[in-house]
N, C-alpha and C positions, 0 to 999 in steps of 0.2 A: 421943114422936115430935116432931121439930123442925118448925117452920113450913115449912121447905124440903122435907123429905122427905115431908110430908103431901100435897104437891101432885103427883099422879101422872098428870096429863093428858098425852096424847101430845106436846103442844107444849112441855112442861116437861121439860128435859133435865138430868140430874145427872151431874157428873164428880166422881171421888173427891177429897175435900178434903185439902189439905195445910196445914201450919201457916201462920199469918199472918206477915207480913214486917216486924214492928216492929223498928226498929233504933235506934242511938244518934242523938240529935238533933244536927244540925250547928249551927254558929254562926248565930244569928239576925241578919239584916242589915236586914230591913224594920222601920222604926219604926212603933209603934202607940200609940194613946191610947184609954183606956177611960173613958167618962163615969161620973160618980157617979149619974146619973139612971137609974132603972129602972122600967119599966111592964110588967106581965105581958103585955099585948097587943102592946107595941112592943119589948120586950126592953131591954137596956142599949145605948145608942148606942156605936158603936166607929168610930174612924178608923184606916184601914190605909194604910200607905205602901208602894208597890211598889218593886221593885229599880230601876226607872227613874224614880222620883220622883213618880209619880202618887198622888193621895190618893183613897181609896175610902171610901164610907160603908157601914157594916154595923150589924147588931143581934145581940146575944148573948143567948141564952136558956139558963136552967138553970145548974147548977154541978157536974155530975158529972165524973169522971175519964176518961170516954170521950167524945171529941169527935166531932161530926158537922158537916162543912162542907156547906152547901147552895148549889149553884151554879145560877143561873137560866138560862132559855132566852132566845133572841134576841127573840121576840115577847112579852116580859114583863119583869119585874124581880124583885128579891128578895122583894117582897110575895107572889109566887106560892108561896113556901115558908113564909110566916108561920105558917099554921095547923099545918103539920106540925112546925115548929120548936117550937111550944108543946106538941105531943104528945110530942116527944122530951124536952123539959124535964120534963114530967109523969112520964115513965118513968125519970128519973134521969140523962139524958144532957145534955151541954153542946152546944148547937147554935148555929152561926153562919151567918146570912144576910148577903149583901153584894151591892152593885151592881157589875157590871163597869164599866169605864171607858165613859163616854158614856151611862150610864143614870142615873135621877133623882138619886141621891145621890153620883154619882161623875164629874161633869164633863160637858162637852158633846160630846166627840169619841169616837165608837165606833170601835174597831179590833179586829176579831175575832181576828186572829192573836196579839194580846197577851193573850187570855183566860187562857192558862196562867200568864202573868206575874202577872196580877191574882189568880188563885187561889192562887199561891204565897205572896202576901202574907197571905192568910187562913190558909193552912197554917202559915206561920211563927208567926203570932199564936197559933194553937190549940195548936201542939206545945209551947209553953212553959207551957200550962195543963192539959194532959191527958196520959194515959199511952198512949192509942191514938186514932187518927184514922180515921174513915170519911169518904168523900166520896160525896154523892148529887148527881148532876147531871141536868139536863134539857136535851136538845138541845145547843145551844152549850155549856152548862155541862157536859154529859157529855163532849164533846170535850176541853174543858180538863182535866177530871178524868183522862181516859185519858193525855194527854200528861204531866201532872204525875206520875201514878202510875208511869209508865214509868221515872222517874228518882228518885223519893222513896219511902220506905217508908210504906205505908198499911195499915190493917187490912182494908179491903175497899172495893169500889166498887159503887154502885147507879146504873144508867145508864138513864134514861128517854128513849126516842125519839131514839136517837143517830145522827147523820149520819156517813157515812164521811168526807165533806169538806163544810165550810161556810165561806164567806167567806174563803177562802184558808187555812183551818186543816184539814189532813188528818191523820187519826188511824190510817190503816190499818197503817202500820209500827209505831207506838207500841203499838197494840192487842196485838200479839204479844209485846211486851217487858214488859208488866205481869205481875208475879208474884203480886199480891194476888188473893183471890177476887173474882169479878165476877158481878153479877146484871144481866142485860139485860132490859128491859121495853119492849114496844111494842104498838100496836094494829094490827089487820089492815088497816085502811083509812086509816091516817094519811096525809093528803094531801101531807105534806112528805118523810117518810123511811120509808114502809112498806117492810119487807123489809131495811132497812139494819142494824138491830140484829141480826137473825138472821145477816146476812153477817159482822158483826164477831164475833158469838158463835162462829161456826164457825171463824173465823180465830184467835181468842184461844188462848193456850197455858196460861193460868192455870186453876185450878179455876173452873168457870163454870156458870151457870144461865141459862135463857131462859124468860121468861113472855110469852106473846102473848095479849092480851085482844081480844075482838071489839069493833068500834067504830072511830071515826075520831079520837078525842081525841089531842092531841099534848102530850107532856111533862107538866107539872103539871096539865093539864086532865084527865088520867086520874083524879086524886085527887078531882075534882069530879063525876065521872060515876058510872055504875051500879056500877063496880068499885072505887070509891074506898076503901071500908072494907077490902076484900080486899087492895088494894095497900098500904094503911097497915100492915096486919098482916103482910104479906109482908116489907116493909122492916124493921119492928121485929124480926121473927123472924130475918132475915138478920144484923142487927147483934148480936142476942143470941147467935146460933149461933157468931159469930166473936169473942165477948167472954167468955172463960172466967169462970165464976162469976156471970154476969149472968142474972137470972131473965127468962123470956119475958113480954112484955107483950102484951095483946090488946085492941084497940079494939072496942067493941060497936056503935058507930054512927059 
């Protein structure tokens, strides 16, 4: 039994799975550099150049042929994903964290509507190194993931605490255009976006799942709360379920 099908609570809904949407890679236009320095806790520093010439700082973990992009929330930065990036690396995946423009390693000016442009630079970097790409986003990062996946092939999306609209970036239309499997996660009393993940879940046309945890944690804060281990296992299971030939990994703590 997969990690997804094992969750049978009323708030966890399953739609029949269709095949992933991996496709041929397009020409890479965003320049990237990869440092020779690597620290297990900090990963390998990466510099990404966006299509409009912005430089973003990131960190690469692991070396597997399945890639996972980790897109952070507005009230945080890429370090919110560091622990899970190390978990992914330990399970044989290649994970990339990065700061959106205006966050600590990526310049002084925040511009939320450009978040999908920034994520595309990370996507272009990862698709030259891996066979399949998953995107895991939190809040603003989830919005960027939905917009990108509406126009580019990905193996699956995991979306934590996703707003329908934030900072001038609306994803309601793009949500229905995504073809890749989508896992939506939120908490019942999230003070910022409670109920919005469920709204997008119901509107999505792709194979989709919804998990709602009790509590008020937002985005990656869920990983630090009472349901953190369960969520890590759920995300690992989702990736394994949509990666043929990959064994399931389970975190015990």
